[in-house]
C-alpha positions in Angstrom: 3.7 -59.9 -66.0 4.5 -61.2 -62.2 4.5 -58.4 -59.5 6.8 -59.0 -56.6 4.3 -57.6 -53.9 4.5 -56.7 -50.4 0.9 -56.0 -49.3 1.8 -53.0 -46.5 3.6 -51.2 -49.2 2.3 -48.1 -50.7 4.1 -48.2 -53.9 3.0 -51.7 -54.5 -0.8 -50.6 -54.0 0.0 -47.6 -56.3 1.6 -50.3 -58.9 -1.3 -52.8 -58.4 -4.0 -50.0 -59.0 -1.9 -48.6 -62.2 -1.8 -52.1 -64.0 -5.5 -52.6 -62.9 -6.6 -49.3 -64.4 -4.6 -50.0 -67.5 -6.0 -53.5 -68.2 -2.8 -55.2 -67.7 -2.9 -58.8 -66.4 -0.4 -59.8 -63.5 0.1 -62.3 -61.2 1.2 -61.1 -57.6 3.9 -63.0 -55.9 3.9 -62.4 -52.1 7.9 -62.5 -52.0 7.6 -62.2 -48.1 5.8 -64.9 -47.7 7.3 -67.1 -50.8 11.2 -65.7 -51.1 13.0 -66.1 -54.0 15.9 -68.7 -53.7 19.5 -67.1 -54.6 19.3 -68.3 -58.4 15.7 -66.5 -58.7 16.9 -63.3 -57.2 20.4 -63.5 -59.6 17.9 -64.0 -62.7 15.6 -61.0 -61.6 18.9 -58.8 -61.0 19.8 -59.9 -64.9 16.6 -58.6 -66.0 17.0 -55.4 -64.1 20.3 -54.9 -65.4 21.4 -54.6 -61.7 23.7 -55.4 -59.0 22.2 -56.3 -55.6 22.9 -53.6 -54.0 21.2 -51.4 -56.6 17.5 -53.1 -54.9 18.6 -53.6 -51.6 16.9 -51.9 -48.7 20.0 -50.7 -46.6 17.6 -48.6 -44.3 15.6 -52.0 -43.1 16.4 -52.9 -39.6 18.1 -56.3 -40.6 20.5 -54.2 -43.1 21.3 -52.1 -40.5 21.9 -54.8 -38.3 23.9 -56.5 -40.6 25.7 -53.5 -41.5 24.9 -53.7 -45.3 25.4 -49.8 -45.8 29.2 -50.8 -45.6 29.4 -53.8 -47.5 31.8 -53.7 -50.5 30.0 -53.0 -53.6 32.1 -55.2 -56.1 31.7 -58.2 -58.1 33.1 -60.6 -55.6 30.8 -59.5 -53.1 27.4 -60.0 -55.0 26.8 -63.4 -53.6 26.8 -62.2 -50.1 24.5 -59.3 -50.7 22.1 -62.0 -52.9 22.4 -64.5 -49.4 21.4 -61.7 -47.3 18.5 -60.6 -49.4 17.2 -64.1 -49.5 17.3 -64.6 -46.0 15.4 -61.6 -45.3 13.3 -60.4 -47.9 12.2 -57.4 -46.6 15.8 -56.0 -47.9 14.6 -56.6 -51.5 13.1 -53.2 -53.1 9.4 -53.3 -54.1 7.3 -53.7 -56.4 9.4 -55.7 -58.8 7.9 -56.4 -62.0 8.7 -59.2 -63.9 7.4 -58.4 -67.7 6.5 -61.1 -70.0 8.6 -59.8 -72.9 11.7 -60.8 -70.3 12.7 -57.5 -68.8 11.9 -56.3 -65.3 11.2 -53.0 -63.7 11.3 -51.5 -60.3 8.0 -50.0 -60.4 8.1 -47.3 -58.0 7.6 -44.5 -60.0 4.7 -43.2 -62.5 7.6 -43.6 -65.4 8.2 -47.1 -64.4 4.5 -48.0 -64.3 3.9 -46.7 -67.6 6.7 -48.2 -69.3 5.4 -51.6 -67.7 1.8 -50.9 -69.0 3.6 -49.6 -72.6 5.8 -53.2 -72.8 2.9 -55.3 -71.4 -0.2 -53.8 -73.1 -3.9 -54.5 -71.8 -5.2 -57.9 -71.5 -8.7 -59.5 -71.7 -10.5 -62.2 -70.0 -10.9 -62.9 -66.2 -9.0 -66.2 -65.8 -5.5 -66.9 -66.2 -4.4 -70.4 -67.8 -0.9 -71.6 -67.2 1.6 -70.1 -69.3 -0.5 -67.1 -69.8 -1.2 -63.6 -68.0 -3.1 -63.6 -65.1 -6.3 -61.4 -64.4 -5.3 -58.1 -62.2 -4.8 -58.9 -58.7 -4.3 -62.7 -59.0 -1.9 -64.4 -56.6 -0.1 -67.4 -58.7 2.7 -69.7 -56.7 5.0 -71.6 -58.9 3.6 -74.0 -61.1 0.0 -73.1 -60.2 -3.0 -71.7 -62.2 -4.0 -68.6 -60.7 -6.3 -67.8 -57.6 -7.7 -64.8 -56.2 -5.2 -62.5 -54.4 -5.7 -60.1 -51.4 -5.3 -56.4 -51.3 -4.0 -54.6 -47.9 -4.2 -51.0 -46.9 -1.3 -49.4 -48.4 1.9 -48.3 -46.0 4.5 -46.0 -46.4 8.1 -46.2 -47.6 11.2 -44.4 -48.4 11.5 -43.6 -52.5 14.1 -45.3 -54.2 14.2 -46.8 -57.9 16.4 -48.7 -60.2 16.6 -48.4 -64.3 15.0 -51.0 -66.2 16.4 -53.3 -68.7 14.7 -55.3 -71.2 
């Protein structure tokens, strides 16, 4: 599994802890430092069964400055939302859990984390090989083997959630 992580987000810290405790392997994507492309975000939305506004943090300063809360929420406007979120990745809800089964979840609730654990199952071993599950807490870049990640002090953020698809 891959987790789109913001190191100052308390929900991301909770998700990492829950996965660690369950023995579920994952790779950390620091999505603020390595923002997704429009194609990647569109694929994640497909996996979530969500629309861009479903996972957009419209109260963030960048969203407020753009007036995103008033943007149309219709198919014709989806690319506008995606492009704004790619340009300002802090607008993307977190943590996003990209499951190995092809699904995805927004891991902000205990229920979503339990579902991620259920669908992933515990993994064993300590090193990640390309194409296999990474050990808990690793940071993997595109096309690279796992390297140790870092953890930061939890921050705070607003409650939100999106239903899962898979």
